[in-house]
N, C-alpha and C positions, 0 to 999 in steps of 0.2 A: 712058909712065912721067911726064913733066912732067904733065902731065892728072891723073892719081891724086895724084902730089905735091901740085898745085894744090886741091883737092878736100880732102884734109885739112888742109893749112892753112885753107880757109874755115870745118869745122867747127869747128877750134878756136877760131877767131876769134869764132867766134858762142858755145859753150860755157862759153869759160873766164870772159866776162864773167856769165854766167849764173850758174855755179859762184861767181862770187865775189860774189854777192847772198846767198847760202846767211849765217845765222848762225848760232854754237853758246853758249850760256849753259849752262855748268857748275854748277850747284848755286847755282841760283840764290836769290838773297834774296828773304825773304819777310817781312809784317809779323806777322800771327798766324796762325795755324791752330788748327780745334779737331778735330785729328783726329791720334791718335797713332800710324798705322797707315801712312797714305799719306803719301809725301813726294818732291815734285820735285826728282830730282836731275840734270834736262838739259832744255835744248827747243832744238831744231832749228829755226828759221824759215826761210823759203823764200816766193816767190812765189806755191806752187803749194799749199803744206799747212804747217799750224804742226804738230811732232811734241814730243809730248808724253811723257820717259818719267819713266813711276810706279814707284818701289821701295817692295814694300810690305811691312812686318817684322811678321808676326803670329805666334799662336802654331800653332806644329805641328799639321799635320793638321785646324786649323778651319780654312774656307773664306771667300773676300772675293767680291765684287759688282761690275762696273762695270754698269749701268744706261744703255740707250742714251739716257737723257738725262742724261748727265756733260758736261761741259759747260766752258768758258774764255768769260769776258767781259772784254774792255776798259773798265779803269778808267774809271769816268765815262758808263759808256754801260749803256742800260736791254736790250740783245739780248745775247745767249746764243747763243754759238756752240758747235753739239750736237757731240758727236765721229762722227766719219764712219768711222773703221775702229779695230781692237785688234789686237796682237801679242802673242802667248803667251796669249789665253786667248778667248773669248766673251761677246760683250755679253749680261747678264741669265742669266750661267750660273755657278753656286755652281764657284769655282775653289778646291779644298784648296790649302794651304799645305804644301812639302815639309819634309823633317825639317831644315831648315836655318834658317826661318822666314823665309825673305828670295824671294822674286820680283820681277822687273823685267818690267814692261808697260809698251808704246809705242804710248798713243792719239795720231790722226787726228787734226786740226781743221782748219775752212779756214783759209786763210792769212789773217794780222792784218795791215792797214794798217799802214806804215813808223812811222806820228805813235805809236802804241801803245807806251808805255813802263813798263804796268804791267797785268796782267788778274788776277781771280780764278778759280780754280778750283774744281768743286763738282758735283754732281748733284743732278737735279730742283729744287726750292726751296729745298735748303740749299747754302751754299757751304762749302767745307772749308778752304781756304788762300786767303787776302787779301793782294792787294798782291804777286805774285809779279812781281820784278824782270827788263825783258829786257835790262837793261841789265849789261855783261862789267863786270867787276873787283870786282862786290858782294859781301859776305862775308853767310852765313848769322848769321843772329843766335839763338843759341840760347839764352841767360840774359841775363835783365835782372838784374845783379848787384846795381848801385846803388839803394836807397831813396832817392827824391827828397827835396830839407832839410823841404821843407813836407809831407810824408806824417812823415816822423821826426818835426818837430815835433810833427806831430797825435797822436802815438802817445803821444808823452812826454808831453804836455799829459793823456791820454786817463788814462794812467796815475796822474798826479801827483794827478787828481781823485779817484782810489778813493774811496769811502766806508773802506774797510778796508787796509789797505796789510800789515799782520801776518798770515799764516797760521796757521791751528790749531796751536797745540806738537802735539797730538795729537786722538784721534777721544771721548776722554773728556771732552774740554773741556763746559762749561757753556753756551756759544756753539754746540754743534755743530747743534740746532735752532733755525732762528730764518727768519722770512718778509721777507729781504732780496733784492730780486733783483743777480744778478751782472750784469756789463758786457764781450762781447769785441767786444773794435775791433780791425781789422787791416787787412793790404794785400795784392793779389794783385800779384807782379811779372809784367809782363807781361801785365795785364789789359788785352782792349779790349775796349767795347761794341757791335762788331761779332759777337763770339760770340753774340750770341742770349739772352746770360741777364742779366738785374739782381737777382737774387736769388737766395738760399739761404735754408735752411728747419732748423732744431734743432728734433728731435720730442721739446721737455718736455714732464714731465707730475709728475704728484704719485704717485707708488707709495703713499704712504697712504690717500687716498681717490678713487685709480684715475680720478685728472683727468686729461686732457691740456691743455697749455699750449703747443703748436704757435707756435714764435718765426721771425717772417719777417726773415732776415737781409737788411738792403739793401745792393747793393755800388755803390756810385757809379762815374760814367763812368772816375774816375782810379784806378778800382782799389782804393780805402778802402772797407771796409766795417763795419759795428755792429750790433750790437743787443743791448737788456735781456730777460736770462733771468729770467723767475721762481723762485725757490726756496724749498726748505724746510730744506735741507742740506746739506753740499759732495755734488757729484754728478761722474761724467763722464758729458761729452756727446757726442756727434758732431754735428757741423755738416756738411749735406749740401751741396755745391756742384756746380750740371753732373752732377747723380746720383752723385758721388765722397763716401765718409763720411771723414770725418776726425775723430779723438778730441784732446777734452783735459777736462783739469780744471777744476773750478769750485770756488768757495768763495763761500757768499752775502757779500752786500755790497763783492766783490776786482772787479777791472777786469785783464782776461786780454789784452794783447797778442799776437796772431797773424799773422807773417808767411809767406807762402805764396809757392810759383815756380808760373807757369803752365806750366812743362816739366814738373813733376811731372805734372801732370793727364792732361798727355800718355802721359807712362810707363804710369801708372792703366790709361789708357782701351785701350792697348795690351795690359795685362796682364790679361785680364778674367778667365782663368782663375782665380782668386786674391782674396782679398778682401785689397785691397794696402793694404798700411802706409805713408803720409806720411813721409818719415824728413826731408826736407829743410826742419822749417821751424823756424822763429826766435820763441822766446817773450820775453816782456818784462813784469816788474811782481813783485808780490810770490808771485805762484804759477808763478813760470816753472822752478823748479830743476825741481820734483814731473813739471811738466810734459815738460821734459827728459829726465827720467827714465825716466816712463811710455812715451815715444816709441822707448826704445832696445831694449825685452824687449818679444819677443813671445811670447808664449807659446803653447803647443801645441796646435792646434785638432785635432780628427778633421775630416774632411770629411762634412757631410753625410749625401750617398749609403752613405757606410762606417757609419754611426749606424745608418742605417736596415737595412743587410744585418745587421748585427750583431745589433741588434735581434729578429731575424727566425729567425735560427741559434742564438742561443747561451739557455739555458736562463736563470733568474736569478742565479744563483751564477754563474752564466761570466761572464756583463754586469756583472754590479755587481767583479768581480774584472777585467776587461777598463778601466769605467769606473776604478777605483782606481790603478793605475797609470798612467791617465793623469795624473790628477790627485799622485802621488808626481813625477811627472817635474817637473811644473811645479812644486810645492813646492821641488824639486831647484834647478832653474832658478833661481827666487827668492833663493834663500839663498844661490846663486854670484856672484851680479850685487849692483854696487855702488851699493844704494839707500840710501834714507833710509827709517827704521821707518814713515813712512807711504805712503812708495811701494810698498812691500814691502808692506804690509797689505793696499793697494788691487789690487794683483796677485793675493794670494793670494787674495783674497776672491771676486776675479771666477773664478778657476779652480775653487773653492769652490760656487760660483751655478752656473757649466756644469756641475758633476759633479750638482750635487742636481736640475739640469732635468733631464739625461740621465733619470735614475733615475727620478724622477716619471713623466717620459714614459714609458719603457720600461715601466713598472708599467701604465698606461691601455694600451699598446698591448696589451701581451700580455693585460689581464680582455679588452679586446674580443676579440681572437682565441680566448680561452674561451667565449664568446658563438656565434661565427661557427663555428669548425671543431670539429666532437665527436672528433677525433683528438688534441685536447689538453684533457688529462685532470686535470693537476696544476695546483692551484692556489697563486699566491703563496704562499712560505713565511710564516708568523706575522709570523717576525723582518723580511721583507724591508725592510720604513722603518726598520730604525733605524741608518743611515744617517745620520737627521734626527736624531737623539741625538748625533751629531757634530761638527752644525753650529753654531757660533755664534749659535743664531736669536736672543737675545737682545741683543747686541751690534750700537749704532749701525751702526758702519761698515761691516756688510753690507750696506746700502741704498746706499752711491757709485756702485757701479759700475753700467754702464749696463745688466747683463744684472737688475740686480736683479725689474726690473720685470715680466721673463716667468717667472724663480722666483717671485715670490710668488705670481702667477697659478696655478704652476702647483700650489703647495701650496695656494691658495685652494679650488682644483677636483679636487683628487687626490681618487680610488675612495672611499677612505674617509668624506670627506666627503659628497660627492656622493651616495652609497648612503641618506644620509639623505634625499635629498629624493623617492624612489622610499616609502620609508617614512612617510612625511610624504603625500604626495598619494594614500592607500587609508587614511588614518588620518583622515581631515578630514570623515567624514560627509556626510551626504546633501543638497542643498541644495533640492533639487524637496520633500522629507520637511517640513522646515524649515517651506518656503513653506505646504505642505498644512494644516500645523497653525495660519499665520496668515493664511491668505485660505480657507475653508475655503467662507465664502459666495460664492466666483466660481470655483472648483475645477471642473473636468468631466472627461469619458471624455478627452481627447484630454492633458488634463495629468497626469492618470493614466496613461495609457500613457506619457509621459516619467519619469513616476518607477519606473515598473519599467525604462525604457531604460536608466536613470542608476545603478539596483542591479545590473543586468545588468553595467555596463560598468567600476562597482568591484570586480567579480569578478577581469577581465582583468587580468593582470600581465603580461603580454608587449606591448612600445611599440608593435610592427608591428600588434599585434591589436587594439590598445584603439583606434588610430585608424582603421586600415578600419571598427570597427562604429561608432567618433565617426561617421565621413564617410557611413554608410549612414543614420543618422539626424538629418545635420546640419540638415536642412528642419524637422524636428520641433522642434528645438533652437533655432533660431532664432526659430521662431515662439512658443514657450514663453518665451524670454529678452527680446521683445520687450513681451510680454503683462506679465511682470512685473520691468520694468527698473529699478524705483526699489525695490523690496523684495529683488531680486535685488544691489542695489548695494552695500546695506546689509549684509546678509548674509556677501557675499564680504569684505566692509572686517572686521567682525568675527572671519570665518574667519581673512583674513589678520593679523590681531594675532594671533591663537593659536599659526600656522602659526611666524609668527617670534618668539615666545617661546619655542616649544618646540624650534626648529630650533635657537636659541645653547645651550640647554639639552644637547641630541644633538651637537654638536658635540664643547662642554665634553667629553662624555662621551668620545667617539672620539680625542680630543685626548691625555684622561691615561689610557684603557683600552688604545686599538686601538695610538696611535704611540707610546705611553708617553711623551709630553713631559711636562716640568715647568715652573711657573711660577716668576720672569716670564718671558714669550718674548713678543719684540717682536713677531715676523714674525706668528705666531700673532690678537698684538692690531688689528695692522693689517689683520688678513682680518676682524676686527669689525667695525671702522671702514670698510672699503671695501664691506662688504655692505648697508650704512646707505643706500650710492643707490640702489640698486632698491627695499630695500624701504619708504622713503619715497616713492621713484614709484610704490608700489601703494597708499597711506594720502590720504586728502584729509582727514581728520579732524588736528589737530593734538595735540591730546590721547592721542591715541592713538601718536601719530608720538614725543609726550615719554615716553612710558609705555617703549616700544621703544628710545630713546636711553638713560634710565638706567639699564635690564638691559641693554644693552649694555656701558653704561661701566663700570659698578660694579666690575669687575676689573682693568680699566686703570691699569698705577700709572703709566707715563709722561703728564707734564700738557699733553704738546703734541699728542697722539693723540685726548685726551680734549677738547682745544680745536677741532681738526680734526673730529671730531664732532660738535659744536655747532655749529660755521659752517655744515657741511651743513645741519642742521637748519633754521636761521635761512636757509638760499637757498631750501631748500625752502618752507620756511611764516614768512616772513616777519613783522615786528610789523606793517609797513603795509599789509598784507595783498597788496601789491603783487607780480604774480607775471610782466610785460611788462618791457621796457626799450626806451632808443632804442639805434639803432647809432651808434656814433663817426663823426665828421665825418675818416675816413682814405680813403685810398685806395681801397681795398674796400668801405667803407663806402658810400661814393657810386655808384662800379658797382654795388653790390647794390642801391640803392635807384635808378637808372638801373632795371636788371631788374624791378626790382618794379611802377614806376609805374603801368606801363599796366594792373595788377591790384588795385590801391587799392579797397578798399570792400568784398571779400572776404577770409574766411582762405586764406593760402596753404598749401600744404605744400609746402616745399623738399626736395629728395632730390638727395644727391650720390653720384655714382655716378660710374663703370667699366666697359669692356669685357670687362676683364680681372677682374673682382671678381663671381663668380658669385653670390653673395647678394644683390650692387645686381642684376644680370640675371634673377634666378628673382624678386626681390620686384617689381621692374617686370614682370614678366608675370604673376605673380599678382594685380595689383593693374588689370589691363587692363582687368579686366570693369568693375570700380568706378569707372574713370574715366571709360568712356564712358557709363555710367549717371550719373554727375556732369556731361557734355561739357559741357552748357547750365546749368548750375546758375547761379542769383546771390550764391550764400552759401559755394564755396569754388571755388582753383584748386590748378592743382600747376604747381611751376617743376622743372625738370631740369639741374642744372650738370655739367661734367664736364671733364677738363682736354686737351691734346694729348697724354698718353699713350694715349688710345682714338683710335687713326688716322681720320683725317678720313672716309674711305671706310666704314668700319664705324659710325662715331658715322651717317652720313648714312641707310643702308641703318637702321640698328637703329631711328634716329626714328620712319621709314617706315614700317616693320613692328610698332610697339607704338602709334604718333600722337601720341608727345610733343610735346604744343602746349607753347610758351613755354622751348623748351630751349635751352640755351650750351654752347659749346666756349671753355674760356676757356686763355689763353696758360699755361706753367707758372707763371711771376710772378705772375699776377692769382690763379692759384688758391693758390696760397701764402700769398699775403695774406686769401684767404678763410679759410683755413685758419686761419689765425692770427684772425678777424676771429670765426668760431665757434666755433675750441675745440674742433676734431677732428685726433684723427690718423691714426683708422681710416674705413674706409668700407664698407656704406653708411650714411651719416650723413640724418637727419632735423632739418630747426626747420621752427619754425610760426611762422608771421605774422599778426596780425589784421587786423582792417578799417582801421586807423589805419596800419598799416606798421611796429607794434613788434614784438619779436619776445616770444613766449611761452615762459614759462618749463613751465607745464602747462597741460593743457585738452584738446588734443589728443593720439591717439594713434595710430601707421601700423597697428597692429596692429588697431584697434580704430575707424578712422576714423567710418565712420555712427554710431556709438554715440556715440563723445564730441564729434563735430558734433552730433547730437541734443541731447545735454543742455547746450550750450552755446548755442544757439539757443532753446532753452528758458529758459533763465536772461535771455536777452537779452529775449523777450518777458513777462517775468515781471516785466520793471524797467518795461516800458511801461505 
């Protein structure tokens, strides 16, 4: 018995010191994190292991994942200690969240040296939480409430330096249309450069001309951010910071100050199933009141999936009634809110634009189903488009909401207008017949066969059948086009001029007799100006372009629209004839010159793409044979640019599969700046660089690369 007691006392003397070495840190403090889902609530430290208790808060029914590459990293060390075990889940498995939206996981890691005071936590090459304290009695700093004095002084100075300090009294002002940039200045409470981003982006543009003007928002290490935004009229923009959109209202010439809280970004990250609207925003400046009002009201929005489902199940009359009910609810919401007249106008217009866009998209989808589904035999009612008559299409304030761009696009390409193109494509006459009349001395039996093929093609009205028939005889067309290249170019340009003029006349007829709209109509006039972008692209003769410009603008009453149309013309046909320009000395300009330097002396086709972009991938695949054909060319080279939105493994595999030489995968910050440099919001996007490294505004065309390159080389040889 005495021996047993002595044994127990011995064991206790051994175990007690060991247990005494364990440390438990409850709710450890951290410096900054970039996840609203993962929270470290407890850390157990012992000589055997480190146990990290992670509470995940996420959407019920959604899943989380802990990869085997989950790590902790002692501060100041490059060594990452990988997880050795997990409780309440499995590594690399989808773990679905319960209805409570909360789960607790315990991850085991190797033991830490006692000298370690802080750790980082993350997975793979991404750190999720920085500076997790291993000291007791530290509080988690959840909010950064105070704005540092230097930041506050900077914001005050920015507002004081604003070109215009008084907001427009209303949207009937003569100052509504004006080309003055707006300025956004702000501060993110709790920002830390270790979060991995130093830019945001504003997808600005000109709805009138359909030009893109994306703006890089530079975020400084101290959390300040700033951007100058090209503007033409008051606009509701959104700035995307770390892929989270934040709306704000701006007027030309104004400076708006905006203070954000990083904690709200974490909330938005956690609530990924909704379009989160930031609420904890401080505004300063002459536009602060209207921005505060707009931030408080959230219009009813129907989820995209529900709209898609209803568009398939409801007939036209039922669907219009459904959309009308939604806009009536939103109008009531606006009336019941304490808003200024301007704020009420903006929100009402936003609801109207969504209403109009959805109805136009329904019509397009319905007509497509009529073609594809023989069981649907009832065409759209004649009066379906009468909702357009109820919209204020001549009111400039309709352009202010960010949704204006989508509505104008859907209106511009609604079915009554696009049906004109088919009518024009079947009535332009035979190019081959005209060539036969002009080139009788060179005409051959092979040419006569092409004439017969073209004649047969003109009688095929089904798009799919036309494409198949053309592809069957593609070789004959290619040989014919090469033989008569210069003559065909002149004929096509003459026909293009005739088509453009006839299209304007037909659109006017549809506007009046089908849509039953009346003039003046600002939105319709905008579609005329927007159309000049593509029309000018197809014309090389400035006299034809001048004629088209005159016909397009003759009935436009708004002088700003007319001036914008003239600006498009002078951009495409400059007085000095120069159609190239040098890139600015910016970070993006410098980076791009470094990428193209090895290719200098050649024409360069620059292709901006991403793996998730279907048209991008399709275009690259379609041009593979052409790239291989021009692989050793001394005249032309290809350059491919994507961002880290394309996963690295996907990028490497695709580059190898498609043989993409001169390919670059940029960081998100670099890509933001590249978008601003070349002024594009959408992809695929192509740029063309000449032998001297200058950007070309005309000359090459990705859809006829060999032909346009041949023309350039012929011009070069003619000058020698």
